[in-house]
All heavy atoms as atom14 arrays in JSON, in Angstrom:
{
  "sequence": "MAFLSEGTKERLNIVINLTKTVFHYGFIPTVLYLGFKKGADPGMPEITLSSLLW",
  "atom14_mask": [
    [1, 1, 1, 1, 1, 1, 1, 1, 0, 0, 0, 0, 0, 0],
    [1, 1, 1, 1, 1, 0, 0, 0, 0, 0, 0, 0, 0, 0],
    [1, 1, 1, 1, 1, 1, 1, 1, 1, 1, 1, 0, 0, 0],
    [1, 1, 1, 1, 1, 1, 1, 1, 0, 0, 0, 0, 0, 0],
    [1, 1, 1, 1, 1, 1, 0, 0, 0, 0, 0, 0, 0, 0],
    [1, 1, 1, 1, 1, 1, 1, 1, 1, 0, 0, 0, 0, 0],
    [1, 1, 1, 1, 0, 0, 0, 0, 0, 0, 0, 0, 0, 0],
    [1, 1, 1, 1, 1, 1, 1, 0, 0, 0, 0, 0, 0, 0],
    [1, 1, 1, 1, 1, 1, 1, 1, 1, 0, 0, 0, 0, 0],
    [1, 1, 1, 1, 1, 1, 1, 1, 1, 0, 0, 0, 0, 0],
    [1, 1, 1, 1, 1, 1, 1, 1, 1, 1, 1, 0, 0, 0],
    [1, 1, 1, 1, 1, 1, 1, 1, 0, 0, 0, 0, 0, 0],
    [1, 1, 1, 1, 1, 1, 1, 1, 0, 0, 0, 0, 0, 0],
    [1, 1, 1, 1, 1, 1, 1, 1, 0, 0, 0, 0, 0, 0],
    [1, 1, 1, 1, 1, 1, 1, 0, 0, 0, 0, 0, 0, 0],
    [1, 1, 1, 1, 1, 1, 1, 1, 0, 0, 0, 0, 0, 0],
    [1, 1, 1, 1, 1, 1, 1, 1, 0, 0, 0, 0, 0, 0],
    [1, 1, 1, 1, 1, 1, 1, 1, 0, 0, 0, 0, 0, 0],
    [1, 1, 1, 1, 1, 1, 1, 0, 0, 0, 0, 0, 0, 0],
    [1, 1, 1, 1, 1, 1, 1, 1, 1, 0, 0, 0, 0, 0],
    [1, 1, 1, 1, 1, 1, 1, 0, 0, 0, 0, 0, 0, 0],
    [1, 1, 1, 1, 1, 1, 1, 0, 0, 0, 0, 0, 0, 0],
    [1, 1, 1, 1, 1, 1, 1, 1, 1, 1, 1, 0, 0, 0],
    [1, 1, 1, 1, 1, 1, 1, 1, 1, 1, 0, 0, 0, 0],
    [1, 1, 1, 1, 1, 1, 1, 1, 1, 1, 1, 1, 0, 0],
    [1, 1, 1, 1, 0, 0, 0, 0, 0, 0, 0, 0, 0, 0],
    [1, 1, 1, 1, 1, 1, 1, 1, 1, 1, 1, 0, 0, 0],
    [1, 1, 1, 1, 1, 1, 1, 1, 0, 0, 0, 0, 0, 0],
    [1, 1, 1, 1, 1, 1, 1, 0, 0, 0, 0, 0, 0, 0],
    [1, 1, 1, 1, 1, 1, 1, 0, 0, 0, 0, 0, 0, 0],
    [1, 1, 1, 1, 1, 1, 1, 0, 0, 0, 0, 0, 0, 0],
    [1, 1, 1, 1, 1, 1, 1, 1, 0, 0, 0, 0, 0, 0],
    [1, 1, 1, 1, 1, 1, 1, 1, 1, 1, 1, 1, 0, 0],
    [1, 1, 1, 1, 1, 1, 1, 1, 0, 0, 0, 0, 0, 0],
    [1, 1, 1, 1, 0, 0, 0, 0, 0, 0, 0, 0, 0, 0],
    [1, 1, 1, 1, 1, 1, 1, 1, 1, 1, 1, 0, 0, 0],
    [1, 1, 1, 1, 1, 1, 1, 1, 1, 0, 0, 0, 0, 0],
    [1, 1, 1, 1, 1, 1, 1, 1, 1, 0, 0, 0, 0, 0],
    [1, 1, 1, 1, 0, 0, 0, 0, 0, 0, 0, 0, 0, 0],
    [1, 1, 1, 1, 1, 0, 0, 0, 0, 0, 0, 0, 0, 0],
    [1, 1, 1, 1, 1, 1, 1, 1, 0, 0, 0, 0, 0, 0],
    [1, 1, 1, 1, 1, 1, 1, 0, 0, 0, 0, 0, 0, 0],
    [1, 1, 1, 1, 0, 0, 0, 0, 0, 0, 0, 0, 0, 0],
    [1, 1, 1, 1, 1, 1, 1, 1, 0, 0, 0, 0, 0, 0],
    [1, 1, 1, 1, 1, 1, 1, 0, 0, 0, 0, 0, 0, 0],
    [1, 1, 1, 1, 1, 1, 1, 1, 1, 0, 0, 0, 0, 0],
    [1, 1, 1, 1, 1, 1, 1, 1, 0, 0, 0, 0, 0, 0],
    [1, 1, 1, 1, 1, 1, 1, 0, 0, 0, 0, 0, 0, 0],
    [1, 1, 1, 1, 1, 1, 1, 1, 0, 0, 0, 0, 0, 0],
    [1, 1, 1, 1, 1, 1, 0, 0, 0, 0, 0, 0, 0, 0],
    [1, 1, 1, 1, 1, 1, 0, 0, 0, 0, 0, 0, 0, 0],
    [1, 1, 1, 1, 1, 1, 1, 1, 0, 0, 0, 0, 0, 0],
    [1, 1, 1, 1, 1, 1, 1, 1, 0, 0, 0, 0, 0, 0],
    [1, 1, 1, 1, 1, 1, 1, 1, 1, 1, 1, 1, 1, 1]
  ],
  "atom14_positions": [
    [[-33.36, 7.65, -5.06], [-32.25, 6.74, -4.92], [-32.1, 5.98, -6.23], [-33.05, 5.44, -6.77], [-32.52, 5.79, -3.76], [-31.41, 4.85, -3.49], [-31.8, 3.96, -1.96], [-30.57, 2.73, -2.03], [0.0, 0.0, 0.0], [0.0, 0.0, 0.0], [0.0, 0.0, 0.0], [0.0, 0.0, 0.0], [0.0, 0.0, 0.0], [0.0, 0.0, 0.0]],
    [[-30.89, 5.93, -6.73], [-30.62, 5.26, -8.0], [-30.34, 3.78, -7.75], [-29.66, 3.41, -6.79], [-29.45, 5.9, -8.7], [0.0, 0.0, 0.0], [0.0, 0.0, 0.0], [0.0, 0.0, 0.0], [0.0, 0.0, 0.0], [0.0, 0.0, 0.0], [0.0, 0.0, 0.0], [0.0, 0.0, 0.0], [0.0, 0.0, 0.0], [0.0, 0.0, 0.0]],
    [[-30.87, 2.96, -8.63], [-30.61, 1.53, -8.55], [-29.58, 1.15, -9.6], [-29.62, 1.64, -10.73], [-31.91, 0.74, -8.75], [-32.88, 0.95, -7.63], [-33.93, 1.84, -7.75], [-32.73, 0.27, -6.44], [-34.82, 2.05, -6.71], [-33.61, 0.46, -5.39], [-34.67, 1.35, -5.53], [0.0, 0.0, 0.0], [0.0, 0.0, 0.0], [0.0, 0.0, 0.0]],
    [[-28.69, 0.26, -9.23], [-27.63, -0.16, -10.15], [-28.04, -1.47, -10.81], [-28.65, -2.33, -10.19], [-26.32, -0.36, -9.4], [-25.76, 0.86, -8.67], [-24.54, 0.47, -7.86], [-25.41, 1.95, -9.65], [0.0, 0.0, 0.0], [0.0, 0.0, 0.0], [0.0, 0.0, 0.0], [0.0, 0.0, 0.0], [0.0, 0.0, 0.0], [0.0, 0.0, 0.0]],
    [[-27.66, -1.61, -12.05], [-27.94, -2.86, -12.74], [-26.99, -3.94, -12.22], [-25.98, -3.64, -11.56], [-27.77, -2.7, -14.25], [-26.4, -2.49, -14.56], [0.0, 0.0, 0.0], [0.0, 0.0, 0.0], [0.0, 0.0, 0.0], [0.0, 0.0, 0.0], [0.0, 0.0, 0.0], [0.0, 0.0, 0.0], [0.0, 0.0, 0.0], [0.0, 0.0, 0.0]],
    [[-27.29, -5.19, -12.52], [-26.46, -6.3, -12.05], [-25.04, -6.21, -12.62], [-24.07, -6.49, -11.92], [-27.11, -7.63, -12.44], [-28.35, -7.96, -11.62], [-28.06, -8.06, -10.14], [-27.04, -8.65, -9.75], [-28.88, -7.52, -9.37], [0.0, 0.0, 0.0], [0.0, 0.0, 0.0], [0.0, 0.0, 0.0], [0.0, 0.0, 0.0], [0.0, 0.0, 0.0]],
    [[-24.91, -5.81, -13.88], [-23.59, -5.69, -14.49], [-22.75, -4.62, -13.8], [-21.55, -4.8, -13.58], [0.0, 0.0, 0.0], [0.0, 0.0, 0.0], [0.0, 0.0, 0.0], [0.0, 0.0, 0.0], [0.0, 0.0, 0.0], [0.0, 0.0, 0.0], [0.0, 0.0, 0.0], [0.0, 0.0, 0.0], [0.0, 0.0, 0.0], [0.0, 0.0, 0.0]],
    [[-23.39, -3.52, -13.46], [-22.68, -2.44, -12.77], [-22.26, -2.86, -11.37], [-21.15, -2.58, -10.93], [-23.57, -1.18, -12.7], [-23.99, -0.84, -14.01], [-22.83, -0.02, -12.08], [0.0, 0.0, 0.0], [0.0, 0.0, 0.0], [0.0, 0.0, 0.0], [0.0, 0.0, 0.0], [0.0, 0.0, 0.0], [0.0, 0.0, 0.0], [0.0, 0.0, 0.0]],
    [[-23.14, -3.57, -10.68], [-22.79, -4.07, -9.34], [-21.61, -5.03, -9.41], [-20.71, -4.99, -8.56], [-23.99, -4.79, -8.72], [-25.09, -3.88, -8.27], [-26.23, -4.69, -7.68], [-27.4, -3.83, -7.32], [-28.51, -4.62, -6.79], [0.0, 0.0, 0.0], [0.0, 0.0, 0.0], [0.0, 0.0, 0.0], [0.0, 0.0, 0.0], [0.0, 0.0, 0.0]],
    [[-21.59, -5.89, -10.43], [-20.51, -6.86, -10.57], [-19.19, -6.15, -10.86], [-18.16, -6.48, -10.26], [-20.84, -7.83, -11.71], [-19.89, -8.98, -11.81], [-20.35, -9.98, -12.86], [-21.56, -10.2, -12.99], [-19.47, -10.52, -13.54], [0.0, 0.0, 0.0], [0.0, 0.0, 0.0], [0.0, 0.0, 0.0], [0.0, 0.0, 0.0], [0.0, 0.0, 0.0]],
    [[-19.2, -5.16, -11.76], [-17.97, -4.42, -12.06], [-17.49, -3.64, -10.85], [-16.29, -3.57, -10.58], [-18.21, -3.48, -13.24], [-18.1, -4.19, -14.57], [-18.2, -3.22, -15.73], [-19.47, -3.52, -16.4], [-20.45, -2.68, -16.64], [-20.32, -1.42, -16.32], [-21.56, -3.07, -17.21], [0.0, 0.0, 0.0], [0.0, 0.0, 0.0], [0.0, 0.0, 0.0]],
    [[-18.41, -3.06, -10.11], [-18.04, -2.31, -8.9], [-17.43, -3.25, -7.86], [-16.44, -2.9, -7.21], [-19.28, -1.6, -8.34], [-19.06, -0.63, -7.2], [-18.12, 0.48, -7.61], [-20.38, -0.07, -6.74], [0.0, 0.0, 0.0], [0.0, 0.0, 0.0], [0.0, 0.0, 0.0], [0.0, 0.0, 0.0], [0.0, 0.0, 0.0], [0.0, 0.0, 0.0]],
    [[-17.99, -4.44, -7.73], [-17.45, -5.42, -6.8], [-16.04, -5.84, -7.2], [-15.16, -5.98, -6.35], [-18.38, -6.64, -6.75], [-18.07, -7.54, -5.59], [-17.46, -7.12, -4.62], [-18.5, -8.79, -5.69], [0.0, 0.0, 0.0], [0.0, 0.0, 0.0], [0.0, 0.0, 0.0], [0.0, 0.0, 0.0], [0.0, 0.0, 0.0], [0.0, 0.0, 0.0]],
    [[-15.79, -6.01, -8.5], [-14.45, -6.37, -8.99], [-13.46, -5.25, -8.66], [-12.35, -5.51, -8.19], [-14.49, -6.66, -10.5], [-15.24, -7.97, -10.76], [-13.08, -6.73, -11.08], [-15.53, -8.24, -12.21], [0.0, 0.0, 0.0], [0.0, 0.0, 0.0], [0.0, 0.0, 0.0], [0.0, 0.0, 0.0], [0.0, 0.0, 0.0], [0.0, 0.0, 0.0]],
    [[-13.85, -4.01, -8.89], [-12.96, -2.87, -8.61], [-12.65, -2.78, -7.12], [-11.51, -2.54, -6.73], [-13.59, -1.56, -9.14], [-12.83, -0.35, -8.63], [-13.65, -1.57, -10.65], [0.0, 0.0, 0.0], [0.0, 0.0, 0.0], [0.0, 0.0, 0.0], [0.0, 0.0, 0.0], [0.0, 0.0, 0.0], [0.0, 0.0, 0.0], [0.0, 0.0, 0.0]],
    [[-13.66, -2.97, -6.29], [-13.45, -2.9, -4.83], [-12.52, -4.01, -4.38], [-11.6, -3.78, -3.58], [-14.79, -2.93, -4.09], [-15.54, -1.62, -4.32], [-14.6, -3.17, -2.6], [-16.95, -1.6, -3.81], [0.0, 0.0, 0.0], [0.0, 0.0, 0.0], [0.0, 0.0, 0.0], [0.0, 0.0, 0.0], [0.0, 0.0, 0.0], [0.0, 0.0, 0.0]],
    [[-12.72, -5.22, -4.88], [-11.84, -6.33, -4.49], [-10.42, -6.1, -4.97], [-9.46, -6.4, -4.25], [-12.39, -7.65, -5.04], [-13.59, -8.13, -4.26], [-13.76, -7.77, -3.1], [-14.42, -8.94, -4.89], [0.0, 0.0, 0.0], [0.0, 0.0, 0.0], [0.0, 0.0, 0.0], [0.0, 0.0, 0.0], [0.0, 0.0, 0.0], [0.0, 0.0, 0.0]],
    [[-10.25, -5.57, -6.17], [-8.91, -5.26, -6.67], [-8.24, -4.19, -5.82], [-7.05, -4.3, -5.5], [-9.0, -4.81, -8.14], [-7.68, -4.49, -8.81], [-6.81, -5.73, -8.9], [-7.93, -3.92, -10.19], [0.0, 0.0, 0.0], [0.0, 0.0, 0.0], [0.0, 0.0, 0.0], [0.0, 0.0, 0.0], [0.0, 0.0, 0.0], [0.0, 0.0, 0.0]],
    [[-8.98, -3.19, -5.44], [-8.45, -2.12, -4.58], [-8.01, -2.68, -3.24], [-6.94, -2.32, -2.72], [-9.5, -1.01, -4.39], [-9.9, -0.53, -5.67], [-8.96, 0.12, -3.56], [0.0, 0.0, 0.0], [0.0, 0.0, 0.0], [0.0, 0.0, 0.0], [0.0, 0.0, 0.0], [0.0, 0.0, 0.0], [0.0, 0.0, 0.0], [0.0, 0.0, 0.0]],
    [[-8.81, -3.56, -2.65], [-8.44, -4.18, -1.37], [-7.15, -4.97, -1.51], [-6.27, -4.92, -0.65], [-9.56, -5.11, -0.9], [-10.76, -4.41, -0.34], [-11.79, -5.45, 0.09], [-13.07, -4.83, 0.55], [-14.06, -5.84, 0.95], [0.0, 0.0, 0.0], [0.0, 0.0, 0.0], [0.0, 0.0, 0.0], [0.0, 0.0, 0.0], [0.0, 0.0, 0.0]],
    [[-7.03, -5.73, -2.6], [-5.84, -6.55, -2.81], [-4.59, -5.69, -2.99], [-3.54, -5.97, -2.41], [-6.03, -7.46, -4.04], [-7.2, -8.26, -3.84], [-4.83, -8.35, -4.25], [0.0, 0.0, 0.0], [0.0, 0.0, 0.0], [0.0, 0.0, 0.0], [0.0, 0.0, 0.0], [0.0, 0.0, 0.0], [0.0, 0.0, 0.0], [0.0, 0.0, 0.0]],
    [[-4.71, -4.63, -3.79], [-3.57, -3.73, -4.01], [-3.16, -3.07, -2.7], [-1.96, -2.99, -2.38], [-3.92, -2.67, -5.08], [-2.89, -1.56, -5.11], [-4.04, -3.32, -6.45], [0.0, 0.0, 0.0], [0.0, 0.0, 0.0], [0.0, 0.0, 0.0], [0.0, 0.0, 0.0], [0.0, 0.0, 0.0], [0.0, 0.0, 0.0], [0.0, 0.0, 0.0]],
    [[-4.11, -2.62, -1.91], [-3.79, -2.01, -0.63], [-3.15, -3.03, 0.31], [-2.17, -2.73, 0.99], [-5.05, -1.42, 0.01], [-4.79, -0.7, 1.29], [-4.29, 0.59, 1.29], [-5.03, -1.31, 2.51], [-4.03, 1.26, 2.47], [-4.77, -0.66, 3.7], [-4.27, 0.63, 3.68], [0.0, 0.0, 0.0], [0.0, 0.0, 0.0], [0.0, 0.0, 0.0]],
    [[-3.68, -4.25, 0.32], [-3.19, -5.3, 1.21], [-1.72, -5.62, 0.94], [-0.93, -5.74, 1.87], [-4.05, -6.55, 1.02], [-3.67, -7.69, 1.89], [-4.09, -7.82, 3.19], [-2.89, -8.76, 1.65], [-3.59, -8.92, 3.7], [-2.85, -9.52, 2.78], [0.0, 0.0, 0.0], [0.0, 0.0, 0.0], [0.0, 0.0, 0.0], [0.0, 0.0, 0.0]],
    [[-1.35, -5.76, -0.33], [0.02, -6.14, -0.67], [0.94, -4.93, -0.89], [2.15, -5.11, -0.98], [0.04, -7.02, -1.92], [-0.5, -8.4, -1.63], [-1.75, -8.78, -2.1], [0.23, -9.3, -0.89], [-2.26, -10.03, -1.83], [-0.26, -10.57, -0.61], [-1.51, -10.92, -1.08], [-2.01, -12.16, -0.82], [0.0, 0.0, 0.0], [0.0, 0.0, 0.0]],
    [[0.42, -3.73, -0.95], [1.25, -2.57, -1.23], [1.51, -1.67, -0.06], [2.37, -0.78, -0.14], [0.0, 0.0, 0.0], [0.0, 0.0, 0.0], [0.0, 0.0, 0.0], [0.0, 0.0, 0.0], [0.0, 0.0, 0.0], [0.0, 0.0, 0.0], [0.0, 0.0, 0.0], [0.0, 0.0, 0.0], [0.0, 0.0, 0.0], [0.0, 0.0, 0.0]],
    [[0.84, -1.86, 1.07], [0.97, -0.93, 2.19], [2.36, -0.95, 2.81], [3.02, 0.09, 2.9], [-0.09, -1.24, 3.25], [-0.04, -0.3, 4.43], [-0.53, 0.98, 4.3], [0.52, -0.69, 5.63], [-0.48, 1.87, 5.36], [0.57, 0.18, 6.7], [0.07, 1.47, 6.56], [0.0, 0.0, 0.0], [0.0, 0.0, 0.0], [0.0, 0.0, 0.0]],
    [[2.84, -2.11, 3.21], [4.14, -2.19, 3.88], [5.28, -1.8, 2.95], [6.16, -1.04, 3.36], [4.35, -3.58, 4.51], [3.27, -3.77, 5.56], [5.77, -3.76, 5.01], [3.6, -4.45, 6.81], [0.0, 0.0, 0.0], [0.0, 0.0, 0.0], [0.0, 0.0, 0.0], [0.0, 0.0, 0.0], [0.0, 0.0, 0.0], [0.0, 0.0, 0.0]],
    [[5.32, -2.27, 1.69], [6.39, -1.79, 0.81], [6.37, -0.28, 0.62], [7.43, 0.35, 0.55], [6.12, -2.51, -0.52], [5.4, -3.74, -0.13], [4.56, -3.36, 1.05], [0.0, 0.0, 0.0], [0.0, 0.0, 0.0], [0.0, 0.0, 0.0], [0.0, 0.0, 0.0], [0.0, 0.0, 0.0], [0.0, 0.0, 0.0], [0.0, 0.0, 0.0]],
    [[5.2, 0.33, 0.58], [5.11, 1.78, 0.46], [5.67, 2.47, 1.69], [6.42, 3.45, 1.58], [3.65, 2.22, 0.23], [3.15, 1.56, -0.93], [3.54, 3.72, 0.06], [0.0, 0.0, 0.0], [0.0, 0.0, 0.0], [0.0, 0.0, 0.0], [0.0, 0.0, 0.0], [0.0, 0.0, 0.0], [0.0, 0.0, 0.0], [0.0, 0.0, 0.0]],
    [[5.35, 1.97, 2.87], [5.87, 2.55, 4.1], [7.39, 2.41, 4.15], [8.1, 3.36, 4.52], [5.21, 1.89, 5.34], [5.91, 2.29, 6.62], [3.74, 2.25, 5.4], [0.0, 0.0, 0.0], [0.0, 0.0, 0.0], [0.0, 0.0, 0.0], [0.0, 0.0, 0.0], [0.0, 0.0, 0.0], [0.0, 0.0, 0.0], [0.0, 0.0, 0.0]],
    [[7.9, 1.24, 3.76], [9.36, 1.05, 3.75], [10.03, 1.98, 2.74], [11.07, 2.58, 3.04], [9.7, -0.4, 3.43], [9.34, -1.42, 4.51], [9.62, -2.82, 4.02], [10.08, -1.12, 5.79], [0.0, 0.0, 0.0], [0.0, 0.0, 0.0], [0.0, 0.0, 0.0], [0.0, 0.0, 0.0], [0.0, 0.0, 0.0], [0.0, 0.0, 0.0]],
    [[9.44, 2.13, 1.57], [10.01, 3.02, 0.55], [10.06, 4.45, 1.06], [11.08, 5.14, 0.92], [9.17, 2.95, -0.73], [9.52, 4.02, -1.71], [10.69, 3.94, -2.46], [8.7, 5.13, -1.88], [11.02, 4.95, -3.36], [9.03, 6.14, -2.77], [10.18, 6.04, -3.51], [10.52, 7.03, -4.39], [0.0, 0.0, 0.0], [0.0, 0.0, 0.0]],
    [[8.98, 4.92, 1.68], [8.96, 6.29, 2.19], [9.98, 6.48, 3.3], [10.62, 7.53, 3.4], [7.56, 6.65, 2.66], [6.5, 6.75, 1.57], [5.13, 6.98, 2.19], [6.83, 7.84, 0.58], [0.0, 0.0, 0.0], [0.0, 0.0, 0.0], [0.0, 0.0, 0.0], [0.0, 0.0, 0.0], [0.0, 0.0, 0.0], [0.0, 0.0, 0.0]],
    [[10.17, 5.46, 4.16], [11.17, 5.54, 5.22], [12.58, 5.61, 4.67], [13.4, 6.4, 5.13], [0.0, 0.0, 0.0], [0.0, 0.0, 0.0], [0.0, 0.0, 0.0], [0.0, 0.0, 0.0], [0.0, 0.0, 0.0], [0.0, 0.0, 0.0], [0.0, 0.0, 0.0], [0.0, 0.0, 0.0], [0.0, 0.0, 0.0], [0.0, 0.0, 0.0]],
    [[12.88, 4.78, 3.65], [14.21, 4.82, 3.04], [14.43, 6.13, 2.31], [15.54, 6.67, 2.3], [14.4, 3.65, 2.07], [14.85, 2.38, 2.74], [13.97, 1.34, 2.92], [16.15, 2.24, 3.17], [14.38, 0.17, 3.52], [16.58, 1.07, 3.78], [15.69, 0.03, 3.95], [0.0, 0.0, 0.0], [0.0, 0.0, 0.0], [0.0, 0.0, 0.0]],
    [[13.4, 6.65, 1.7], [13.54, 7.9, 0.95], [13.81, 9.08, 1.89], [14.6, 9.95, 1.58], [12.26, 8.15, 0.14], [12.37, 9.34, -0.78], [11.15, 9.46, -1.66], [11.3, 10.67, -2.53], [10.16, 10.91, -3.37], [0.0, 0.0, 0.0], [0.0, 0.0, 0.0], [0.0, 0.0, 0.0], [0.0, 0.0, 0.0], [0.0, 0.0, 0.0]],
    [[13.14, 9.1, 3.03], [13.33, 10.18, 4.0], [14.72, 10.1, 4.62], [15.37, 11.12, 4.85], [12.27, 10.1, 5.1], [12.41, 11.19, 6.14], [11.33, 11.04, 7.19], [11.43, 12.11, 8.24], [12.51, 11.91, 9.18], [0.0, 0.0, 0.0], [0.0, 0.0, 0.0], [0.0, 0.0, 0.0], [0.0, 0.0, 0.0], [0.0, 0.0, 0.0]],
    [[15.19, 8.89, 4.92], [16.51, 8.73, 5.53], [16.42, 8.76, 7.04], [15.36, 8.94, 7.63], [0.0, 0.0, 0.0], [0.0, 0.0, 0.0], [0.0, 0.0, 0.0], [0.0, 0.0, 0.0], [0.0, 0.0, 0.0], [0.0, 0.0, 0.0], [0.0, 0.0, 0.0], [0.0, 0.0, 0.0], [0.0, 0.0, 0.0], [0.0, 0.0, 0.0]],
    [[17.57, 8.6, 7.65], [17.64, 8.56, 9.11], [17.62, 9.97, 9.68], [18.03, 10.94, 9.04], [18.9, 7.84, 9.54], [0.0, 0.0, 0.0], [0.0, 0.0, 0.0], [0.0, 0.0, 0.0], [0.0, 0.0, 0.0], [0.0, 0.0, 0.0], [0.0, 0.0, 0.0], [0.0, 0.0, 0.0], [0.0, 0.0, 0.0], [0.0, 0.0, 0.0]],
    [[17.14, 10.07, 10.9], [17.19, 11.35, 11.62], [18.64, 11.64, 12.0], [19.46, 10.73, 12.13], [16.34, 11.28, 12.88], [14.85, 11.24, 12.58], [14.45, 11.73, 11.51], [14.09, 10.72, 13.41], [0.0, 0.0, 0.0], [0.0, 0.0, 0.0], [0.0, 0.0, 0.0], [0.0, 0.0, 0.0], [0.0, 0.0, 0.0], [0.0, 0.0, 0.0]],
    [[18.98, 12.92, 12.22], [20.34, 13.25, 12.63], [20.71, 12.55, 13.94], [19.91, 12.48, 14.87], [20.3, 14.76, 12.84], [19.16, 15.23, 12.01], [18.16, 14.11, 12.01], [0.0, 0.0, 0.0], [0.0, 0.0, 0.0], [0.0, 0.0, 0.0], [0.0, 0.0, 0.0], [0.0, 0.0, 0.0], [0.0, 0.0, 0.0], [0.0, 0.0, 0.0]],
    [[21.9, 11.98, 13.97], [22.36, 11.28, 15.16], [22.01, 9.81, 15.18], [22.43, 9.08, 16.08], [0.0, 0.0, 0.0], [0.0, 0.0, 0.0], [0.0, 0.0, 0.0], [0.0, 0.0, 0.0], [0.0, 0.0, 0.0], [0.0, 0.0, 0.0], [0.0, 0.0, 0.0], [0.0, 0.0, 0.0], [0.0, 0.0, 0.0], [0.0, 0.0, 0.0]],
    [[21.24, 9.34, 14.22], [20.86, 7.93, 14.14], [21.7, 7.24, 13.09], [22.19, 7.88, 12.16], [19.37, 7.79, 13.81], [18.45, 8.41, 14.83], [18.57, 7.66, 16.44], [17.84, 6.08, 16.13], [0.0, 0.0, 0.0], [0.0, 0.0, 0.0], [0.0, 0.0, 0.0], [0.0, 0.0, 0.0], [0.0, 0.0, 0.0], [0.0, 0.0, 0.0]],
    [[21.88, 5.91, 13.19], [22.64, 5.2, 12.16], [21.91, 5.23, 10.82], [20.69, 5.37, 10.76], [22.74, 3.77, 12.69], [21.95, 3.71, 13.93], [21.46, 5.06, 14.27], [0.0, 0.0, 0.0], [0.0, 0.0, 0.0], [0.0, 0.0, 0.0], [0.0, 0.0, 0.0], [0.0, 0.0, 0.0], [0.0, 0.0, 0.0], [0.0, 0.0, 0.0]],
    [[22.68, 5.08, 9.75], [22.1, 5.08, 8.41], [21.15, 3.9, 8.24], [21.34, 2.84, 8.8], [23.2, 4.99, 7.36], [23.92, 6.3, 7.13], [22.99, 7.35, 6.56], [22.22, 7.06, 5.65], [23.06, 8.49, 7.05], [0.0, 0.0, 0.0], [0.0, 0.0, 0.0], [0.0, 0.0, 0.0], [0.0, 0.0, 0.0], [0.0, 0.0, 0.0]],
    [[20.12, 4.11, 7.45], [19.17, 3.04, 7.15], [19.68, 2.27, 5.94], [19.92, 2.84, 4.88], [17.78, 3.63, 6.83], [17.24, 4.4, 8.03], [16.81, 2.52, 6.46], [15.95, 5.13, 7.73], [0.0, 0.0, 0.0], [0.0, 0.0, 0.0], [0.0, 0.0, 0.0], [0.0, 0.0, 0.0], [0.0, 0.0, 0.0], [0.0, 0.0, 0.0]],
    [[19.86, 0.96, 6.12], [20.27, 0.08, 5.03], [19.34, -1.12, 5.01], [18.61, -1.38, 5.97], [21.72, -0.39, 5.21], [21.8, -1.14, 6.42], [22.7, 0.77, 5.26], [0.0, 0.0, 0.0], [0.0, 0.0, 0.0], [0.0, 0.0, 0.0], [0.0, 0.0, 0.0], [0.0, 0.0, 0.0], [0.0, 0.0, 0.0], [0.0, 0.0, 0.0]],
    [[19.39, -1.85, 3.91], [18.56, -3.03, 3.81], [18.96, -4.06, 4.87], [18.1, -4.71, 5.45], [18.65, -3.64, 2.41], [17.71, -4.77, 2.11], [16.26, -4.34, 2.3], [17.92, -5.27, 0.7], [0.0, 0.0, 0.0], [0.0, 0.0, 0.0], [0.0, 0.0, 0.0], [0.0, 0.0, 0.0], [0.0, 0.0, 0.0], [0.0, 0.0, 0.0]],
    [[20.25, -4.18, 5.15], [20.69, -5.15, 6.17], [20.22, -4.73, 7.57], [19.89, -5.58, 8.39], [22.2, -5.31, 6.13], [22.84, -4.09, 6.43], [0.0, 0.0, 0.0], [0.0, 0.0, 0.0], [0.0, 0.0, 0.0], [0.0, 0.0, 0.0], [0.0, 0.0, 0.0], [0.0, 0.0, 0.0], [0.0, 0.0, 0.0], [0.0, 0.0, 0.0]],
    [[20.17, -3.44, 7.85], [19.67, -3.0, 9.15], [18.16, -3.24, 9.28], [17.67, -3.45, 10.37], [19.99, -1.52, 9.39], [19.22, -0.7, 8.55], [0.0, 0.0, 0.0], [0.0, 0.0, 0.0], [0.0, 0.0, 0.0], [0.0, 0.0, 0.0], [0.0, 0.0, 0.0], [0.0, 0.0, 0.0], [0.0, 0.0, 0.0], [0.0, 0.0, 0.0]],
    [[17.47, -3.23, 8.16], [16.05, -3.53, 8.17], [15.82, -4.99, 8.52], [14.9, -5.33, 9.27], [15.44, -3.22, 6.81], [13.99, -3.63, 6.6], [13.08, -2.78, 7.46], [13.61, -3.52, 5.15], [0.0, 0.0, 0.0], [0.0, 0.0, 0.0], [0.0, 0.0, 0.0], [0.0, 0.0, 0.0], [0.0, 0.0, 0.0], [0.0, 0.0, 0.0]],
    [[16.67, -5.88, 8.0], [16.5, -7.32, 8.23], [17.05, -7.76, 9.57], [16.67, -8.79, 10.08], [17.18, -8.1, 7.09], [16.59, -7.85, 5.7], [17.43, -8.57, 4.66], [15.14, -8.28, 5.63], [0.0, 0.0, 0.0], [0.0, 0.0, 0.0], [0.0, 0.0, 0.0], [0.0, 0.0, 0.0], [0.0, 0.0, 0.0], [0.0, 0.0, 0.0]],
    [[17.97, -7.02, 10.17], [18.57, -7.41, 11.43], [17.79, -6.83, 12.54], [17.27, -6.92, 13.41], [20.0, -6.93, 11.48], [20.7, -7.35, 12.73], [21.1, -6.55, 13.75], [21.1, -8.67, 13.12], [21.72, -7.25, 14.72], [21.72, -8.57, 14.37], [20.96, -9.91, 12.55], [22.22, -9.67, 15.04], [21.46, -11.0, 13.22], [22.1, -10.87, 14.46]]
  ]
}
């Protein structure tokens, strides 16, 4: 089993926290972007920003 130095543990902790933050603030905008990119199913109303807010 390999042991990590304190500096490596600290850098790894920073990367993990940054990844958590990016995922936390980027998940919903990514889902919305993919939904707008795909578009509405046939027979459904068009997807617009106003329909998202209403």
